[in-house]
C-alpha distance (Angstrom), angle and dihedral (degrees) to the residues before:
residue distance angle dihedral
M1 . . .
T2 3.82 . .
R3 3.77 111.5 .
P4 3.80 118.2 -140.6
L5 3.80 120.3 -116.5
A6 3.80 121.9 -134.3
V7 3.80 113.9 -165.2
F8 3.79 113.5 -164.1
D9 3.78 132.1 -158.2
I10 3.83 113.4 -141.2
D11 3.83 113.3 -150.5
G12 3.79 111.2 67.4
T13 3.81 92.5 0.5
L14 3.80 106.8 61.2
V15 3.81 100.6 -0.3
D16 3.82 126.1 48.0
S17 3.80 100.3 -134.6
R18 3.79 97.4 148.9
A19 3.82 96.5 113.3
S20 3.82 96.7 41.4
I21 3.81 95.2 48.3
H22 3.80 91.9 49.4
R23 3.81 90.6 46.8
A24 3.82 92.1 50.7
A25 3.80 91.2 49.2
C26 3.80 91.3 50.2
E27 3.81 94.0 46.9
A28 3.80 91.3 47.4
A29 3.81 90.8 49.9
Q30 3.81 89.4 52.7
V31 3.80 90.5 54.8
L32 3.81 90.3 55.9
G33 3.80 94.0 41.7
L34 3.79 92.6 -112.4
P35 3.81 125.3 141.3
E36 3.80 112.3 -94.2
P37 3.82 106.7 -99.0
A38 3.79 118.6 -121.8
Y39 3.79 116.3 -112.6
D40 3.81 90.9 -114.8
R41 3.82 89.4 61.8
V42 3.79 94.3 45.1
R43 3.80 95.2 48.7
M44 3.81 91.3 59.9
I45 3.83 93.6 61.4
V46 3.81 97.4 48.4
G47 3.79 112.1 115.8
L48 3.80 95.5 34.8
S49 3.80 120.0 104.0
L50 3.81 108.7 -85.4
P51 3.84 98.3 -109.1
R52 3.79 91.3 47.4
A53 3.79 91.8 44.6
L54 3.79 94.5 51.4
H55 3.80 91.8 43.0
T56 3.82 87.8 54.0
L57 3.80 89.2 49.5
E58 3.83 94.3 48.9
P59 3.84 108.0 17.1
Q60 3.82 93.6 169.6
L61 3.82 93.8 69.5
T62 3.80 120.4 110.4
D63 3.79 118.4 -123.5
A64 3.80 90.3 -99.6
E65 3.80 92.6 48.4
L66 3.81 90.5 48.0
A67 3.81 89.8 52.3
D68 3.82 88.8 52.2
F69 3.82 89.9 48.2
V70 3.81 91.3 52.3
A71 3.81 91.6 47.1
A72 3.81 91.9 49.2
F73 3.80 91.7 49.2
Q74 3.79 91.1 51.0
A75 3.81 91.2 46.0
S76 3.80 90.0 54.3
F77 3.79 90.6 54.8
R78 3.81 91.5 47.0
R79 3.80 90.0 54.5
M80 3.79 90.7 50.2
Y81 3.80 93.1 50.4
E82 3.80 93.3 43.8
A83 3.81 86.8 54.5
G84 3.82 89.3 55.5
H85 3.81 99.5 -99.3
E86 3.80 119.0 154.3
E87 3.78 123.9 174.6
P88 3.80 110.4 -118.7
L89 3.77 123.4 -119.0
Y90 3.76 115.4 -116.5
P91 3.81 110.4 -101.7
G92 3.78 110.7 -88.0
V93 3.82 97.2 21.4
M94 3.80 98.4 119.5
E95 3.79 93.8 43.6
H96 3.79 89.3 50.6
L97 3.80 95.2 48.4
R98 3.79 93.7 45.0
R99 3.79 91.0 49.5
L100 3.81 91.5 52.8
H101 3.79 91.4 46.8
R102 3.79 91.2 48.5
D103 3.81 90.6 50.0
G104 3.80 91.7 55.6
W105 3.79 102.4 -98.9
R106 3.77 119.1 148.4
L107 3.82 110.5 -131.5
A108 3.80 131.6 -156.3
L109 3.81 138.8 164.9
A110 3.83 128.9 -125.6
T111 3.79 114.0 179.4
G112 3.77 144.5 160.1
Q113 3.81 88.9 -130.4
N114 3.80 121.2 106.7
R115 3.79 121.7 -109.1
R116 3.81 91.7 -94.4
G117 3.80 90.5 57.0
V118 3.80 91.2 48.0
A119 3.81 90.8 51.5
R120 3.79 90.7 49.8
N121 3.79 90.5 53.7
L122 3.79 94.5 44.3
A123 3.81 86.8 55.9
R124 3.81 89.1 65.8
E125 3.78 111.8 111.2
G126 3.80 110.6 -81.2
W127 3.80 98.1 0.1
A128 3.79 98.8 105.5
D129 3.81 89.7 56.3
L130 3.80 93.5 51.9
F131 3.81 105.4 49.3
L132 3.78 122.7 67.6
S133 3.81 94.0 -164.9
S134 3.79 142.4 -1.0
H135 3.79 129.3 -149.4
C136 3.78 129.3 -172.0
A137 3.78 144.7 174.7
E138 3.82 92.2 -89.3
D139 3.81 90.6 62.6
G140 3.81 93.8 68.0
P141 3.80 138.4 -63.7
G142 3.78 111.6 8.9
K143 3.78 129.0 -136.7
P144 2.99 134.4 -25.2
D145 3.82 86.8 32.1
P146 3.83 107.0 92.9
A147 3.83 94.5 -134.3
M148 3.80 98.4 104.6
L149 3.79 92.6 44.7
R150 3.79 90.5 50.5
A151 3.81 88.0 49.2
A152 3.80 89.8 52.9
M153 3.80 91.1 52.4
A154 3.81 91.1 48.5
A155 3.80 92.4 48.6
C156 3.81 92.1 48.7
D157 3.82 96.4 40.3
A158 3.82 90.9 -119.0
C159 3.79 135.3 139.2
P160 3.82 131.1 -142.1
R161 3.81 92.8 -104.8
T162 3.82 92.3 63.2
T163 3.82 97.7 34.1
T164 3.78 128.9 92.6
M165 3.80 127.9 -173.9
I166 3.81 117.0 -146.7
G167 3.80 118.4 -162.5
D168 3.77 144.8 136.3
T169 3.80 102.2 -128.3
A170 3.77 139.4 67.4
H171 3.83 86.4 -117.7
D172 3.82 90.1 62.8
I173 3.78 91.7 47.1
A174 3.81 93.6 47.2
M175 3.82 89.8 50.5
A176 3.80 91.0 51.0
V177 3.80 91.9 49.4
A178 3.80 91.9 47.8
A179 3.82 90.8 51.2
G180 3.81 92.4 49.2
T181 3.81 92.6 -117.6
H182 3.80 130.4 130.8
P183 3.85 109.7 -84.1
L184 3.81 116.0 -142.9
G185 3.79 123.7 176.0
V186 3.78 133.8 -163.3
G187 3.77 123.7 -142.8
W188 3.81 101.3 -144.9
G189 3.81 102.7 70.2
F190 3.80 137.6 66.5
H191 3.82 105.8 -52.5
T192 3.76 126.8 55.8
V193 3.78 125.7 -112.3
E194 3.79 89.5 -109.8
E195 3.81 92.8 52.1
Q196 3.79 91.3 51.9
I197 3.80 94.0 45.7
A198 3.80 89.5 50.6
A199 3.82 88.8 54.3
G200 3.81 90.7 54.5
A201 3.80 107.1 -90.0
A202 3.80 112.1 167.5
H203 3.81 89.4 -151.6
V204 3.81 136.9 -6.8
A205 3.80 111.9 -146.5
S206 3.77 119.7 -137.4
D207 3.82 94.6 -156.2
F208 3.80 140.1 -9.5
P209 3.82 95.7 -84.0
D210 3.81 87.9 54.0
L211 3.82 89.6 48.4
E212 3.81 91.1 50.5
T213 3.79 90.2 52.3
A214 3.81 90.6 50.3
L215 3.80 91.5 48.6
D216 3.79 92.4 48.3
R217 3.80 89.2 51.0
F218 3.80 91.5 49.1
A219 3.81 92.9 47.9
A220 3.80 92.7 50.5
S221 3.79 91.6 49.4
A222 3.82 96.5 42.8
L223 3.77 96.0 47.1
A224 3.80 92.3 46.0
A225 3.80 92.9 53.7
């Protein structure tokens, strides 16, 4: 029997990185002498590749200034990690992932992080054993382009009909729609329920039990088709 594939975003979906991403954006802005961006501006760019995200945040920057902005953002994160910081998982993440794995789901990651960030997350206890593949913005076009989601399906020998993308932003949802997969949102990350619905989300889960119900419903429908 074909097993369904669940492709997960990381930031705002599995990992609560809201405070650290906003802090890095503010510290990077200080380096360039820019006003510190409000959280509501920063949350809208999460999920995009970092250069595109920071260009969206400050479109007036020259290419050289944008490169400095990106470098300062990355340096802020390095300082946090060197000081022992690690973004917490949302409560219930590991139980949810293990349950899906136990029930026969194939699992993959598709994230706006760079490969270093992906490796740091895959080093979390148990993660490397759960995910068959991981795909990030350094591998090619970032979200909302469907390239990384298509790569996940190819790596996991899956098709759009039996694949669902789970994320917390309109960028995740738009990528899922573009790839012809089932778009599922979560309501605890960076974008609002309304923003995700407007992008085409079939459902936005309020918590992990709600997400499990939505995934069970999708699996039953996809495998019966």
